[in-house]
C-alpha positions in Angstrom: -82.1 -8.9 -62.4 -81.4 -8.3 -66.2 -77.9 -7.4 -65.6 -75.8 -10.2 -63.9 -74.0 -7.6 -62.1 -76.9 -7.4 -60.0 -77.9 -10.8 -59.9 -79.1 -12.3 -56.6 -81.9 -14.2 -54.8 -83.9 -11.2 -53.3 -86.3 -14.0 -51.3 -83.3 -15.7 -49.8 -81.7 -12.1 -48.7 -85.1 -11.1 -47.1 -85.2 -14.3 -45.5 -81.4 -14.0 -43.9 -82.4 -10.3 -43.0 -85.7 -11.4 -41.2 -83.6 -14.2 -39.2 -80.8 -11.6 -38.2 -83.7 -9.1 -37.1 -85.3 -12.2 -34.8 -82.3 -13.9 -33.5 -79.5 -11.2 -33.9 -76.5 -11.5 -35.7 -75.8 -15.1 -36.9 -72.8 -16.7 -37.5 -70.8 -16.5 -40.9 -71.2 -20.5 -41.0 -75.0 -20.1 -40.6 -74.8 -17.5 -43.2 -73.0 -19.6 -45.7 -75.1 -22.5 -45.2 -78.1 -20.5 -45.9 -76.5 -19.0 -49.0 -75.6 -22.3 -50.2 -78.0 -24.6 -49.2 -81.2 -23.1 -48.4 -83.9 -25.6 -49.5 -85.6 -23.2 -51.9 -83.2 -20.5 -52.8 -79.4 -21.9 -52.0 -77.1 -21.8 -54.6 -76.8 -25.6 -54.9 -80.2 -26.4 -54.4 -82.1 -24.1 -56.9 -82.2 -25.0 -60.2 -79.3 -23.1 -62.4 -76.5 -23.8 -64.3 -73.2 -23.8 -62.0 -70.5 -25.8 -64.0 -69.0 -25.2 -67.5 -69.0 -22.1 -69.8 -72.3 -20.9 -69.1 -72.1 -21.5 -65.2 -69.7 -20.1 -62.7 -66.7 -22.5 -62.5 -65.2 -25.5 -64.1 -64.4 -29.0 -62.3 -62.0 -31.5 -63.2 -64.4 -33.7 -64.1 -66.2 -31.2 -66.2 -62.9 -30.6 -68.1 -62.3 -33.8 -69.8 -63.4 -37.6 -69.5 -59.8 -38.4 -68.9 -59.9 -37.3 -65.5 -62.9 -39.8 -64.7 -61.2 -42.6 -66.6 -57.7 -42.5 -64.9 -59.8 -42.5 -61.5 -61.1 -45.5 -62.6 -58.0 -46.9 -62.9 -57.3 -46.6 -59.0 -60.7 -48.0 -58.4 -59.8 -51.0 -60.3 -56.7 -51.5 -58.2 -58.4 -50.9 -55.1 -61.2 -53.8 -56.0 -58.2 -56.2 -57.2 -56.6 -55.7 -53.4 -60.2 -56.5 -51.7 -60.4 -59.6 -53.5 -62.5 -58.9 -56.7 -65.8 -59.5 -55.2 -69.1 -57.3 -54.9 -67.8 -53.4 -54.7 -69.8 -50.5 -53.3 -68.5 -47.1 -54.8 -70.1 -44.1 -52.8 -69.7 -40.7 -54.5 -71.0 -37.7 -52.4 -71.7 -34.3 -54.3 -71.7 -35.8 -57.6 -72.7 -32.3 -59.3 -73.8 -32.6 -63.1 -72.5 -36.4 -62.9 -69.6 -36.0 -65.3 -67.2 -37.9 -63.0 -69.8 -40.8 -62.5 -70.3 -41.4 -66.0 -66.8 -41.2 -67.2 -65.4 -43.7 -64.3 -68.5 -46.1 -65.2 -67.8 -45.8 -69.0 -64.1 -46.7 -68.1 -65.2 -49.6 -66.0 -67.3 -50.9 -68.9 -64.2 -50.8 -71.1 -61.5 -51.9 -68.9 -63.1 -53.8 -66.2 -66.4 -55.5 -67.2 -66.1 -57.9 -64.2 -66.0 -55.1 -61.6 -68.9 -53.1 -63.5 -71.2 -56.2 -63.2 -70.2 -56.5 -59.4 -70.6 -52.6 -58.7 -72.9 -50.8 -56.6 -72.6 -47.1 -57.3 -74.4 -45.0 -54.7 -74.8 -41.3 -55.2 -75.2 -39.0 -52.0 -76.8 -35.8 -53.4 -78.9 -33.2 -51.5 -79.7 -31.2 -54.4 -82.8 -31.9 -56.1 -81.6 -30.0 -59.3 -78.5 -32.1 -59.1 -79.9 -35.4 -58.9 -82.7 -34.4 -62.1 -79.3 -33.7 -64.0 -77.5 -36.5 -62.9 -80.4 -39.0 -63.8 -80.7 -38.0 -67.3 -76.7 -37.9 -67.9 -76.3 -41.1 -66.3 -79.4 -43.0 -67.8 -77.6 -45.6 -69.4 -75.8 -47.0 -66.2 -79.3 -46.4 -64.5 -80.8 -48.7 -66.7 -78.1 -51.3 -66.4 -78.8 -51.4 -62.7 -75.8 -49.7 -61.4 -76.7 -46.4 -59.7 -78.8 -45.3 -57.2 -79.4 -42.4 -54.9 -79.5 -41.8 -51.2 -79.2 -39.5 -48.3 -76.2 -39.8 -46.3 -78.2 -40.9 -43.2 -79.6 -43.7 -45.4 -76.0 -45.1 -46.2 -75.4 -48.3 -44.3 -71.9 -49.8 -43.7 -70.1 -51.2 -46.9 -66.9 -52.3 -48.0 -65.5 -50.3 -51.2 -64.6 -46.7 -51.7 -66.2 -43.5 -50.8 -65.2 -40.7 -53.5 -65.6 -37.2 -53.5 -64.8 -34.5 -55.8 -64.9 -30.7 -54.7 -67.1 -31.4 -52.0 -65.3 -30.4 -48.4 -64.4 -26.9 -49.7 -68.1 -25.9 -49.8 -68.9 -26.8 -46.6 -70.1 -23.8 -44.1 -67.1 -22.4 -42.2 -66.8 -20.3 -39.2 -64.8 -17.2 -39.6 -62.3 -16.4 -36.7 -59.9 -13.9 -35.8 -57.3 -13.4 -33.3 -57.6 -10.2 -31.3 -55.4 -9.3 -28.2 -54.7 -13.0 -27.8 -58.2 -14.0 -28.0 -60.1 -15.9 -30.6 -63.3 -14.1 -31.7 -65.9 -15.3 -34.3 -67.0 -13.4 -37.5 -70.8 -12.7 -37.2 -73.3 -11.6 -39.9 -75.6 -8.6 -38.9 -77.6 -6.4 -41.2 -77.8 -2.9 -41.2 -80.2 -0.6 -43.5 -80.3 -3.8 -45.4 -76.7 -4.4 -46.0 -74.7 -7.2 -44.4 -72.3 -5.9 -42.1 -69.5 -8.3 -40.1 -69.1 -7.9 -36.3 -66.7 -10.0 -33.9 -68.2 -11.7 -31.1 -67.7 -14.7 -28.7 -67.3 -18.3 -30.1 -70.4 -19.9 -31.0 -69.2 -23.4 -30.7 -66.2 -24.5 -28.5 -64.9 -27.0 -30.6 -63.2 -24.1 -32.7 -60.7 -24.0 -30.3 -60.2 -27.6 -30.4 -59.7 -27.3 -34.2 -56.6 -25.1 -33.7 -55.2 -27.4 -30.9 -55.9 -30.6 -33.2 -54.2 -28.7 -36.2 -51.1 -28.0 -33.8 -51.1 -24.9 -35.6 -52.2 -21.6 -33.3 -54.0 -18.6 -35.2 -51.3 -15.6 -35.3 -52.5 -12.5 -33.7 -54.4 -10.2 -36.5 -55.1 -13.3 -38.6 -58.4 -14.4 -40.2 -59.0 -18.2 -40.8 -61.6 -20.5 -41.7 -62.6 -23.4 -39.3 -64.7 -26.2 -41.1 -66.3 -28.3 -38.1 -68.4 -29.7 -40.7 -65.5 -31.5 -42.5 -64.5 -33.1 -39.3 -68.0 -34.5 -38.6 -68.1 -35.6 -42.0 -64.8 -37.5 -42.2 -65.4 -39.3 -39.0 -69.0 -40.4 -40.0 -67.5 -41.8 -43.6 -65.0 -43.6 -41.9 -67.5 -45.3 -39.7 -69.4 -46.6 -42.7 -66.8 -48.3 -44.3 -66.1 -51.8 -43.0 -63.1 -52.2 -45.4 -61.8 -50.1 -48.0 -60.9 -46.7 -48.8 -61.5 -43.1 -49.0 -60.8 -40.8 -51.9 -60.5 -37.1 -51.4 -60.1 -34.7 -54.1 -60.1 -31.1 -53.5 -58.2 -27.8 -52.8 -56.7 -27.3 -49.6 -53.2 -27.8 -47.5 -51.7 -29.2 -44.7 -52.5 -27.5 -41.4 -49.1 -25.6 -41.4 -49.5 -23.9 -44.7 -53.3 -23.7 -44.6 -52.8 -21.7 -41.0 -49.4 -20.2 -41.8 -48.6 -16.8 -40.3 -48.3 -15.2 -43.8 -51.9 -16.3 -44.7 -53.5 -13.5 -42.8 -57.0 -13.3 -44.7 -57.8 -17.1 -44.7 -59.0 -18.5 -48.1 -62.5 -18.1 -48.4 -63.2 -17.3 -52.4 -66.5 -16.8 -54.2 -67.3 -17.4 -57.8 -69.8 -15.9 -59.9 -69.7 -15.8 -64.1 -66.0 -17.2 -63.9 -64.8 -14.4 -61.9 -63.6 -14.7 -58.3 -63.9 -12.3 -55.3 -63.4 -12.4 -51.7 -66.9 -10.8 -51.1 -69.7 -13.0 -49.8 -72.3 -10.3 -49.5 -72.9 -10.0 -53.1 -74.7 -12.1 -55.7 -76.9 -13.7 -52.7 -77.6 -17.3 -53.5 -76.3 -17.2 -56.9 -72.3 -17.3 -56.4 -70.5 -20.4 -55.0 -68.4 -19.8 -51.6 -65.4 -22.1 -51.0 -62.6 -22.3 -48.4 -59.4 -24.6 -48.7 -59.8 -27.6 -46.8 -57.3 -28.6 -43.9 -56.0 -32.2 -45.0 -54.1 -32.7 -41.9 -57.3 -32.8 -39.6 -59.1 -35.2 -42.5 -56.2 -37.4 -41.8 -56.1 -37.4 -38.1 -59.8 -37.8 -37.5 -60.1 -41.0 -40.2 -56.9 -42.0 -38.5 -58.7 -42.7 -35.4 -61.2 -44.8 -37.0 -58.4 -46.9 -38.4 -57.7 -45.6 -41.6 -54.1 -45.1 -42.9 -53.0 -42.4 -45.3 -51.9 -44.5 -48.5 -51.5 -41.3 -50.7 -51.4 -37.6 -50.4 -50.2 -35.4 -53.1 -51.0 -32.7 -55.6 -53.5 -33.7 -58.4 -50.6 -33.6 -61.3 -48.8 -36.2 -59.3 -52.0 -38.3 -58.8 -52.8 -38.4 -62.4 -49.4 -38.8 -63.9 -49.1 -41.9 -61.7 -52.4 -43.2 -63.2 -51.2 -42.6 -66.7 -51.9 -39.2 -67.8 -49.1 -38.7 -70.0 -49.5 -42.0 -71.9 -53.5 -41.5 -72.4 -52.5 -37.7 -73.5 -50.0 -39.3 -76.2 -52.6 -41.8 -77.2 -55.4 -39.4 -77.4 -53.3 -37.3 -79.7 -52.3 -39.9 -82.0 -56.3 -40.2 -82.5 -56.6 -36.8 -83.4 -55.7 -36.4 -87.1 -56.5 -32.5 -87.1 -53.6 -30.5 -86.0 -55.8 -27.6 -84.5 -58.3 -30.1 -82.5 -55.1 -31.9 -81.4 -53.7 -28.6 -79.9 -57.0 -27.8 -78.3 -57.1 -31.1 -76.7 -53.5 -30.3 -75.3 -54.7 -27.0 -74.2 -57.6 -28.3 -72.4 -55.9 -31.3 -70.7 -53.0 -29.3 -69.3 -55.5 -27.5 -67.0 -55.6 -30.7 -65.1 -51.9 -30.8 -64.4 -50.1 -27.5 -64.5 -50.0 -25.4 -61.7 -50.0 -21.9 -63.0 -53.5 -21.1 -64.2 -54.5 -25.0 -63.5 -55.6 -27.4 -61.2 -52.7 -29.7 -61.2 -50.9 -27.9 -57.9 -53.9 -26.1 -56.3 -55.8 -29.5 -55.9 -54.6 -32.2 -53.5 -55.5 -35.8 -53.5 -55.9 -37.8 -50.2 -56.4 -41.4 -50.5 -56.9 -43.3 -47.0 -57.4 -46.8 -46.6 -58.5 -49.2 -43.8 -57.8 -53.1 -44.1 -55.8 -52.8 -47.2 -52.3 -53.0 -45.8 -49.6 -50.8 -47.6 -50.1 -51.6 -51.1 -47.9 -49.9 -54.1 -50.7 -47.7 -55.7 -50.9 -47.1 -59.2 -51.3 -43.3 -58.2 -48.2 -43.4 -56.4 -46.0 -44.5 -59.4 -43.0 -42.6 -59.6 -43.0 -39.8 -62.4 -40.2 -40.7 -64.5 -41.4 -39.7 -67.7 -42.4 -36.0 -67.0 -39.7 -34.9 -69.3 -41.5 -36.3 -72.2 -44.5 -34.3 -71.9 -45.4 -32.5 -75.2 -45.0 -29.1 -75.7 -48.1 -27.0 -74.2 
């Protein structure tokens, strides 16, 4: 355990092995659920540093406060479209609380009338994250703007449901197509080592997933099936009387996510800022993600009365909300050329595709009872050629 190359939760590994010995091979979805969300030893539930230089990955909200401030502008417009009355903003999976802090700080400056009427509810299952959030958000907690709840405790509301890098971490089933048949990847243990086996599907909805996607799995290919995301978007949609769902994550439409050339799926693991496709190492000590099927989020919410108001790359979303103008403004406030250059290098990761988050991450904004407004985030990018040299 002194060498991070061998870091893992021996307790969690032993518990998973015992489960397999008792029940036989388990679905990959069950394995991933235990690795990430085991009450004591899961990656997201145990006390550890996950985000930032000392952690395993960066999020857009941890890169710079500008990300949250720009999202606040879209929230303000949604509030205006709804008549500028009491407004509930729900964030699920708020992590360290960076996005919440930057968004609320922006509302204090740019829309104090909204801030005074705002109820910000955080849905968070991780005790460790809740503790970190309470410390970081103490000013807004003291102002009476923030409360915490379980998803099951969330009652119907009018406002916006926000998530940033949440759905990609839901446990996924792994399936392969062999001789024309869909088979599921099961996790077994042989001599203390986790191994994969193919077996019958453990959930009949897996077949429905591909039919709903209208994109069959190609012979010999592997893909992730995120059934939890379908349940989630349906339940979220049912909790909103009027308002919006804003989902930011990496993913694709179904035609691209399940394209024939994507032979091995999208599952990736992150440990100490190194990525791999091996989920059977660093047990309980590495993140696991799979790209989101945005087509199905649109379809399921559509069945609940939601319309897609915006879907596009993160860079387009942020540019529409004034990223370029804010970058220029922030640079003019920085008198030191070296610090100004460092600022540009930091912010470019939010919008540039190569080595950044601008194209990999997508933004889906769905509305109910809002009509078809001209959203700020959909503003044409006419000034992109003026982007300062980075």
